C-alpha positions as CSV (number, residue, x, y, z in Angstrom):
1,M,0.0,0.1,-0.2
2,K,1.5,3.5,-1.0
3,S,1.8,5.6,2.1
4,A,-0.2,8.6,2.8
5,V,2.8,11.3,1.7
6,E,3.0,9.2,-2.2
7,Q,-0.8,9.6,-2.5
8,L,-1.6,12.8,-1.7
9,A,1.2,13.8,-3.5
10,R,0.0,12.2,-6.6
11,Y,-3.6,13.7,-6.0
12,K,-2.1,17.3,-5.4
13,S,-0.1,17.4,-8.3
14,V,-3.4,17.9,-10.5
15,H,-4.8,20.1,-7.7
16,L,-2.4,23.1,-7.5
17,N,-4.4,25.5,-9.3
18,P,-6.5,27.5,-6.3
19,N,-10.2,27.8,-8.4
20,N,-9.8,23.8,-8.8
21,I,-9.8,22.7,-5.1
22,K,-12.6,25.3,-4.6
23,T,-14.8,23.3,-7.0
24,H,-13.9,20.4,-4.9
25,F,-14.6,21.6,-2.1
26,V,-18.2,21.7,-3.2
27,G,-17.8,18.7,-5.5
28,V,-16.4,16.2,-3.4
29,P,-18.7,16.4,-0.5
30,L,-21.7,16.3,-2.6
31,I,-20.4,13.4,-4.2
32,I,-19.8,11.5,-1.3
33,W,-23.6,12.4,0.2
34,S,-24.6,11.5,-2.7
35,L,-23.3,8.2,-3.2
36,F,-24.4,7.3,0.6
37,V,-27.9,8.3,-0.6
38,M,-27.7,5.8,-3.1
39,L,-25.7,3.2,-1.2
40,N,-28.8,4.0,1.8
41,L,-31.0,2.5,-0.8
42,I,-29.4,-1.0,-1.1
43,P,-31.9,-3.0,0.8
44,V,-29.2,-5.1,2.7
45,H,-28.9,-5.0,6.2
46,F,-26.2,-6.6,7.5
47,I,-27.6,-6.3,11.7
48,A,-31.3,-4.9,12.1
49,L,-32.7,-4.8,15.3
50,P,-35.6,-2.3,14.8
51,E,-36.6,-2.2,18.3
52,Q,-33.1,-1.3,19.6
53,G,-33.1,0.9,16.4
54,I,-29.9,-0.2,15.2
55,S,-29.5,-1.0,11.6
56,V,-26.0,-1.4,9.9
57,N,-26.8,-1.2,6.1
58,V,-24.2,-1.3,2.7
59,A,-23.4,2.6,3.6
60,D,-22.6,1.9,7.5
61,V,-20.1,-0.9,6.2
62,F,-18.8,0.9,3.2
63,A,-17.9,3.9,6.1
64,V,-16.1,1.8,8.5
65,G,-14.1,-0.2,5.6
66,V,-12.7,3.4,4.0
67,L,-12.3,4.9,7.6
68,I,-10.0,2.1,8.2
69,Y,-8.2,2.7,5.5
70,Y,-7.9,6.0,6.2
71,A,-6.4,5.3,10.0
72,M,-4.2,3.0,8.0
73,L,-3.0,6.0,6.1
74,H,-2.7,8.9,8.7
75,M,-4.9,8.5,12.1
76,R,-5.1,12.1,12.5
77,L,-6.9,13.1,9.6
78,A,-9.0,9.6,9.5
79,L,-10.4,11.3,12.9
80,G,-11.5,14.3,10.7
81,M,-12.6,12.0,8.2
82,L,-15.0,10.2,10.9
83,L,-16.3,14.0,12.1
84,F,-17.3,14.6,8.7
85,I,-18.9,11.1,7.7
86,M,-20.6,11.0,10.8
87,P,-23.4,13.7,9.6
88,V,-23.1,12.6,5.6
89,L,-24.5,9.2,7.3
90,Y,-27.0,10.7,9.1
91,T,-28.4,13.2,6.3
92,S,-27.8,10.7,3.7
93,N,-30.1,7.9,5.7
94,L,-33.0,10.6,6.2
95,V,-32.9,11.6,2.3
96,A,-32.3,7.4,1.6
97,Q,-36.1,7.1,3.5
98,H,-37.7,10.0,1.0
99,Q,-39.9,9.0,-1.9
100,Y,-37.5,10.9,-4.4
101,G,-34.4,9.7,-2.7
102,L,-32.8,8.4,-5.6
103,W,-33.3,11.0,-7.6
104,I,-32.0,13.3,-4.8
105,A,-29.3,12.0,-4.9
106,I,-28.8,11.3,-9.0
107,V,-29.3,15.1,-9.5
108,V,-26.8,16.1,-6.8
109,F,-24.7,13.5,-8.2
110,V,-24.7,14.9,-11.6
111,V,-24.2,18.6,-10.5
112,A,-21.1,17.8,-8.4
113,W,-20.1,16.2,-11.5
114,V,-20.2,19.0,-13.5
115,I,-18.6,21.0,-10.6
116,Q,-15.5,19.0,-10.6
117,L,-14.6,18.8,-14.2
118,I,-15.5,23.0,-14.2
119,G,-12.2,22.7,-11.8
120,H,-10.3,20.6,-14.4
121,Q,-10.4,23.1,-16.6
122,Y,-8.7,25.4,-14.4
123,E,-6.2,23.1,-13.5
124,K,-5.6,21.8,-17.1
125,A,-5.0,18.9,-16.2
126,K,-7.1,15.6,-16.1
127,P,-8.9,14.1,-12.4
128,A,-6.3,12.2,-10.3
129,F,-8.3,9.2,-11.0
130,I,-8.1,8.8,-14.6
131,D,-5.2,7.0,-14.1
132,D,-5.7,5.3,-10.5
133,L,-9.0,4.4,-9.4
134,N,-7.9,5.0,-5.5
135,Q,-7.6,8.4,-5.8
136,L,-11.8,8.4,-5.7
137,L,-10.9,7.9,-2.0
138,I,-8.3,9.9,-1.6
139,G,-10.0,12.6,-2.5
140,P,-11.8,13.5,0.6
141,F,-8.6,12.8,2.3
142,F,-6.8,15.3,0.4
143,L,-9.5,18.2,1.3
144,M,-9.2,17.2,4.9
145,A,-5.7,17.4,4.6
146,E,-6.3,20.7,3.0
147,V,-8.4,21.8,5.9
148,Y,-6.1,20.5,8.5
149,F,-3.2,22.6,6.6
150,M,-5.6,25.6,6.3
151,L,-6.2,25.2,10.7
152,G,-2.1,25.0,10.5
153,F,-2.0,21.5,11.5
154,E,0.0,19.0,10.5
155,N,2.7,21.1,8.5
156,D,5.3,18.6,8.8
157,L,2.9,16.3,6.0
158,N,2.1,19.2,3.9
159,K,6.2,20.2,3.7
160,Q,6.6,16.6,2.6
161,I,3.6,16.4,0.2
162,T,4.0,19.6,-1.4
163,P,7.5,19.6,-3.5
164,L,6.5,15.8,-4.3
165,A,3.3,17.0,-6.0
166,I,4.9,19.8,-7.8
167,T,7.5,17.6,-9.3
168,K,5.1,15.1,-10.2
169,R,2.8,18.0,-12.1
170,R,6.2,18.8,-13.9
171,E,6.5,15.0,-15.0
172,L,3.0,15.1,-15.9
173,E,3.5,18.4,-17.9
174,A,6.8,17.0,-19.8
175,L,5.1,13.7,-21.0
176,R,2.0,15.9,-22.4
177,K,4.7,18.0,-24.5
178,V,6.2,15.0,-25.6
179,A,3.1,13.1,-26.6
180,G,1.4,16.6,-27.8
């Protein structure tokens, strides 16, 4: 498994433009939320104890799995992701119970991806997941890291990933020039 530094640097290499990052702060959370609405709509419950108000469904299991992955990468960022994912799980479950929950999720998902693609027009670089599907999981993790950096936390991590990201970006641009 690649380290948090490697994965964050790879992601940041195509997310250096501040306008692109701003669009991602809108688009990525909306994509995550809409995906969780859809996962909540899958009629599978691994544990269902309605009398106690306990139900563990596909969305819950997926969230736990992703949070474990994040914890393996970087525990402090994983704690931030836990704080983010808790209200996402709650609100997405509520919307999934709505008659038009699926349609709401689809519309939010499409709009969020349009926002993402607009961001990549600023960046003039293709999304990270095009070459590495794992980067779909790193996107939210990257945004949490950016929040930490803005708050003055994890400065050493930022000092590690930023130069690597710039180097990777230069390599990508050199390859693009050779291919073009």
